[in-house]
Biopython code that builds the backbone (N, CA, C, O; Angstrom):
import numpy as np
from Bio.PDB.StructureBuilder import StructureBuilder

atoms = [
    (1, "MET", "N", (0.750, -1.195, -0.145)),
    (1, "MET", "CA", (-0.104, 0.007, -0.218)),
    (1, "MET", "C", (0.814, 0.952, 0.285)),
    (1, "MET", "O", (0.397, 2.110, 0.251)),
    (2, "ARG", "N", (2.153, 0.755, 0.827)),
    (2, "ARG", "CA", (3.225, 2.637, 0.992)),
    (2, "ARG", "C", (3.559, 2.727, -0.716)),
    (2, "ARG", "O", (4.260, 3.669, -1.086)),
    (3, "TYR", "N", (3.125, 1.883, -1.596)),
    (3, "TYR", "CA", (4.264, 2.098, -2.620)),
    (3, "TYR", "C", (2.928, 2.768, -3.596)),
    (3, "TYR", "O", (3.128, 3.416, -4.623)),
    (4, "ILE", "N", (1.990, 2.555, -3.210)),
    (4, "ILE", "CA", (0.894, 2.536, -4.351)),
    (4, "ILE", "C", (0.566, 4.129, -3.569)),
    (4, "ILE", "O", (-0.294, 4.725, -4.218)),
    (5, "THR", "N", (0.963, 4.785, -2.567)),
    (5, "THR", "CA", (1.022, 6.020, -2.461)),
    (5, "THR", "C", (2.385, 6.642, -2.812)),
    (5, "THR", "O", (2.716, 7.814, -2.634)),
    (6, "ALA", "N", (2.995, 5.808, -3.254)),
    (6, "ALA", "CA", (4.468, 6.598, -3.338)),
    (6, "ALA", "C", (4.103, 7.061, -4.813)),
    (6, "ALA", "O", (4.460, 8.103, -5.362)),
    (7, "PHE", "N", (3.289, 6.020, -5.340)),
    (7, "PHE", "CA", (3.339, 6.262, -6.763)),
    (7, "PHE", "C", (2.227, 7.472, -7.039)),
    (7, "PHE", "O", (2.467, 8.257, -7.956)),
    (8, "PHE", "N", (1.097, 7.615, -6.307)),
    (8, "PHE", "CA", (0.372, 8.708, -6.516)),
    (8, "PHE", "C", (0.904, 10.146, -6.391)),
    (8, "PHE", "O", (0.678, 11.168, -7.039)),
    (9, "ILE", "N", (1.814, 9.828, -5.164)),
    (9, "ILE", "CA", (2.832, 11.218, -5.256)),
    (9, "ILE", "C", (3.515, 11.771, -5.754)),
    (9, "ILE", "O", (3.766, 12.964, -5.927)),
    (10, "LEU", "N", (3.894, 10.828, -6.043)),
    (10, "LEU", "CA", (4.859, 11.565, -7.513)),
    (10, "LEU", "C", (4.008, 11.600, -8.931)),
    (10, "LEU", "O", (4.788, 11.873, -9.843)),
    (11, "LEU", "N", (3.032, 11.465, -9.275)),
    (11, "LEU", "CA", (1.483, 11.375, -10.182)),
    (11, "LEU", "C", (1.219, 12.842, -10.412)),
    (11, "LEU", "O", (1.019, 13.507, -11.428)),
    (12, "CYS", "N", (1.310, 13.224, -8.664)),
    (12, "CYS", "CA", (0.516, 14.611, -8.742)),
    (12, "CYS", "C", (2.136, 15.556, -8.681)),
    (12, "CYS", "O", (2.234, 16.687, -8.206)),
    (13, "CYS", "N", (3.055, 14.918, -9.162)),
    (13, "CYS", "CA", (3.925, 15.957, -8.980)),
    (13, "CYS", "C", (4.173, 16.209, -10.941)),
    (13, "CYS", "O", (4.687, 17.175, -11.505)),
    (14, "GLU", "N", (3.801, 15.411, -11.329)),
    (14, "GLU", "CA", (4.452, 15.505, -12.876)),
    (14, "GLU", "C", (3.552, 16.860, -13.504)),
    (14, "GLU", "O", (3.759, 17.166, -14.679)),
    (15, "TYR", "N", (2.617, 17.605, -12.744)),
    (15, "TYR", "CA", (2.421, 18.473, -13.517)),
    (15, "TYR", "C", (3.788, 20.265, -13.134)),
    (15, "TYR", "O", (4.122, 21.264, -13.772)),
    (16, "SER", "N", (4.088, 19.677, -11.775)),
    (16, "SER", "CA", (5.263, 20.838, -11.264)),
    (16, "SER", "C", (6.742, 20.377, -12.255)),
    (16, "SER", "O", (7.657, 21.099, -12.652)),
    (17, "LEU", "N", (6.606, 19.483, -12.365)),
    (17, "LEU", "CA", (7.326, 18.748, -13.140)),
    (17, "LEU", "C", (7.443, 19.103, -14.677)),
    (17, "LEU", "O", (8.523, 19.120, -15.267)),
    (18, "SER", "N", (5.986, 19.438, -15.380)),
    (18, "SER", "CA", (6.141, 20.372, -16.348)),
    (18, "SER", "C", (7.014, 21.606, -16.659)),
    (18, "SER", "O", (7.950, 21.929, -17.391)),
    (19, "TYR", "N", (6.135, 22.169, -15.627)),
    (19, "TYR", "CA", (6.110, 23.316, -15.719)),
    (19, "TYR", "C", (7.846, 23.949, -15.497)),
    (19, "TYR", "O", (8.224, 25.041, -15.920)),
    (20, "ALA", "N", (8.720, 22.941, -14.730)),
    (20, "ALA", "CA", (10.043, 22.871, -14.393)),
    (20, "ALA", "C", (10.328, 23.134, -16.394)),
    (20, "ALA", "O", (10.573, 24.238, -16.880)),
    (21, "LYS", "N", (10.240, 22.204, -16.978)),
    (21, "LYS", "CA", (11.181, 21.749, -18.285)),
    (21, "LYS", "C", (10.516, 22.820, -18.909)),
    (21, "LYS", "O", (11.140, 23.174, -19.910)),
    (22, "TYR", "N", (9.086, 23.738, -18.633)),
    (22, "TYR", "CA", (8.951, 24.938, -19.696)),
    (22, "TYR", "C", (9.903, 25.704, -19.507)),
    (22, "TYR", "O", (10.572, 26.108, -20.458)),
    (23, "CYS", "N", (10.206, 26.127, -18.005)),
    (23, "CYS", "CA", (10.879, 27.282, -17.786)),
    (23, "CYS", "C", (12.092, 27.353, -17.991)),
    (23, "CYS", "O", (12.742, 28.397, -18.056)),
    (24, "TRP", "N", (12.733, 25.606, -18.181)),
    (24, "TRP", "CA", (14.256, 25.600, -18.854)),
    (24, "TRP", "C", (14.380, 25.866, -19.997)),
    (24, "TRP", "O", (15.299, 26.550, -20.448)),
    (25, "GLU", "N", (13.283, 25.261, -20.779)),
    (25, "GLU", "CA", (13.010, 25.356, -22.266)),
    (25, "GLU", "C", (13.460, 26.776, -22.346)),
    (25, "GLU", "O", (14.433, 27.024, -23.059)),
    (26, "ASN", "N", (12.740, 27.931, -21.564)),
    (26, "ASN", "CA", (12.089, 29.240, -21.870)),
    (26, "ASN", "C", (13.714, 30.190, -21.400)),
    (26, "ASN", "O", (13.729, 31.421, -21.373)),
    (27, "LYS", "N", (14.632, 29.558, -21.156)),
    (27, "LYS", "CA", (16.256, 30.197, -20.322)),
    (27, "LYS", "C", (15.607, 30.413, -18.906)),
    (27, "LYS", "O", (16.431, 31.033, -18.233)),
    (28, "ASN", "N", (14.774, 30.227, -18.369)),
    (28, "ASN", "CA", (14.425, 30.552, -16.967)),
    (28, "ASN", "C", (15.007, 30.038, -15.922)),
    (28, "ASN", "O", (14.346, 29.966, -14.886)),
    (29, "LYS", "N", (16.326, 29.577, -15.941)),
    (29, "LYS", "CA", (16.935, 27.953, -15.440)),
    (29, "LYS", "C", (16.547, 28.388, -13.524)),
    (29, "LYS", "O", (15.880, 27.725, -12.730)),
    (30, "LEU", "N", (17.129, 29.458, -13.346)),
    (30, "LEU", "CA", (16.522, 29.825, -11.914)),
    (30, "LEU", "C", (14.988, 29.262, -10.956)),
    (30, "LEU", "O", (14.728, 28.810, -9.841)),
    (31, "ALA", "N", (14.416, 29.561, -11.959)),
    (31, "ALA", "CA", (12.745, 28.942, -11.914)),
    (31, "ALA", "C", (12.802, 27.291, -11.738)),
    (31, "ALA", "O", (12.366, 26.524, -10.879)),
    (32, "ALA", "N", (13.569, 27.114, -12.997)),
    (32, "ALA", "CA", (13.316, 25.703, -13.414)),
    (32, "ALA", "C", (14.151, 25.117, -12.354)),
    (32, "ALA", "O", (13.966, 23.900, -12.352)),
    (33, "VAL", "N", (15.061, 25.507, -11.378)),
    (33, "VAL", "CA", (16.070, 24.252, -10.816)),
    (33, "VAL", "C", (15.304, 25.036, -9.498)),
    (33, "VAL", "O", (15.752, 24.369, -8.566)),
    (34, "GLY", "N", (14.460, 26.007, -8.915)),
    (34, "GLY", "CA", (13.467, 26.296, -8.020)),
    (34, "GLY", "C", (12.281, 24.514, -7.439)),
    (34, "GLY", "O", (12.244, 23.607, -6.608)),
    (35, "THR", "N", (11.396, 25.203, -8.933)),
    (35, "THR", "CA", (10.609, 24.052, -9.172)),
    (35, "THR", "C", (11.305, 22.563, -8.757)),
    (35, "THR", "O", (10.734, 21.805, -7.973)),
    (36, "ILE", "N", (12.320, 22.311, -9.242)),
    (36, "ILE", "CA", (12.717, 20.865, -9.323)),
    (36, "ILE", "C", (12.966, 20.573, -8.111)),
    (36, "ILE", "O", (12.752, 19.373, -7.941)),
    (37, "ILE", "N", (13.562, 21.445, -6.519)),
    (37, "ILE", "CA", (13.920, 21.623, -4.751)),
    (37, "ILE", "C", (12.448, 21.198, -5.094)),
    (37, "ILE", "O", (12.109, 20.015, -5.117)),
    (38, "LEU", "N", (11.626, 22.204, -5.349)),
    (38, "LEU", "CA", (10.427, 22.242, -4.138)),
    (38, "LEU", "C", (10.116, 20.970, -4.277)),
    (38, "LEU", "O", (10.104, 20.357, -3.210)),
    (39, "VAL", "N", (9.722, 20.032, -5.720)),
    (39, "VAL", "CA", (8.932, 19.064, -6.165)),
    (39, "VAL", "C", (9.903, 18.074, -5.285)),
    (39, "VAL", "O", (9.393, 17.651, -4.248)),
    (40, "ALA", "N", (11.245, 17.656, -5.579)),
    (40, "ALA", "CA", (12.134, 16.797, -4.871)),
    (40, "ALA", "C", (11.739, 17.087, -3.485)),
    (40, "ALA", "O", (11.007, 16.123, -3.259)),
    (41, "MET", "N", (11.751, 17.791, -2.414)),
    (41, "MET", "CA", (11.707, 18.118, -1.227)),
    (41, "MET", "C", (9.842, 17.574, -1.228)),
    (41, "MET", "O", (9.447, 16.574, -0.629)),
    (42, "ALA", "N", (9.227, 18.218, -1.786)),
    (42, "ALA", "CA", (7.447, 17.208, -2.116)),
    (42, "ALA", "C", (7.672, 16.349, -1.505)),
    (42, "ALA", "O", (7.527, 16.119, -0.304)),
    (43, "VAL", "N", (8.208, 15.574, -2.641)),
    (43, "VAL", "CA", (8.569, 14.044, -2.363)),
    (43, "VAL", "C", (9.186, 13.173, -1.947)),
    (43, "VAL", "O", (8.788, 12.014, -1.827)),
    (44, "ILE", "N", (10.334, 13.628, -1.641)),
    (44, "ILE", "CA", (11.134, 13.001, -0.520)),
    (44, "ILE", "C", (10.573, 12.941, 1.135)),
    (44, "ILE", "O", (10.930, 11.954, 1.778)),
    (45, "PHE", "N", (9.969, 13.663, 1.619)),
    (45, "PHE", "CA", (9.015, 14.349, 2.602)),
    (45, "PHE", "C", (8.431, 13.490, 2.743)),
    (45, "PHE", "O", (8.972, 12.634, 3.443)),
    (46, "PRO", "N", (7.402, 13.249, 2.351)),
    (46, "PRO", "CA", (6.082, 11.745, 2.404)),
    (46, "PRO", "C", (6.300, 10.818, 2.348)),
    (46, "PRO", "O", (5.583, 10.007, 2.934)),
    (47, "VAL", "N", (7.486, 10.375, 1.568)),
    (47, "VAL", "CA", (7.975, 8.653, 1.096)),
    (47, "VAL", "C", (8.972, 8.820, 1.940)),
    (47, "VAL", "O", (9.406, 7.668, 1.955)),
    (48, "VAL", "N", (9.735, 9.492, 2.745)),
    (48, "VAL", "CA", (10.411, 8.882, 4.009)),
    (48, "VAL", "C", (9.875, 8.597, 5.356)),
    (48, "VAL", "O", (10.233, 7.779, 6.204)),
    (49, "MET", "N", (8.697, 9.688, 5.338)),
    (49, "MET", "CA", (7.717, 9.804, 6.160)),
    (49, "MET", "C", (7.041, 8.410, 6.402)),
    (49, "MET", "O", (6.888, 7.861, 7.493)),
    (50, "MET", "N", (6.706, 7.997, 5.300)),
    (50, "MET", "CA", (5.832, 6.958, 5.270)),
    (50, "MET", "C", (6.390, 5.168, 5.732)),
    (50, "MET", "O", (5.836, 4.299, 6.404)),
    (51, "MET", "N", (8.029, 5.215, 4.821)),
    (51, "MET", "CA", (8.979, 4.224, 5.257)),
    (51, "MET", "C", (9.275, 3.863, 6.614)),
    (51, "MET", "O", (9.488, 2.768, 7.134)),
    (52, "GLY", "N", (9.221, 5.675, 7.318)),
    (52, "GLY", "CA", (10.152, 5.381, 8.297)),
    (52, "GLY", "C", (9.046, 4.549, 9.525)),
    (52, "GLY", "O", (9.316, 4.232, 10.683)),
    (53, "ARG", "N", (7.877, 4.382, 8.827)),
    (53, "ARG", "CA", (6.552, 4.036, 10.108)),
    (53, "ARG", "C", (6.863, 2.729, 10.202)),
    (53, "ARG", "O", (6.236, 1.999, 10.969)),
]
sb = StructureBuilder()
sb.init_structure("model")
sb.init_model(0)
sb.init_chain("A")
sb.init_seg("    ")
for serial, (resi, resn, name, xyz) in enumerate(atoms, 1):
    if name == "N":
        sb.init_residue(resn, " ", resi, " ")
    sb.init_atom(name, np.array(xyz, "f"), 0.0, 1.0, " ", f" {name:<3s}", serial, name[0])
structure = sb.get_structure()
């Protein structure tokens, strides 16, 4: 069940990652890197908390 939840967390972050790709292609590298860091934290924190229980 934890892996299914982790999959849905990744699926929900797809929109933000597509925005990061858009920013990167339009030479807005700072916004792209910031978005990637934000998505990474939004994915890593819940997954670590689920696996640590």
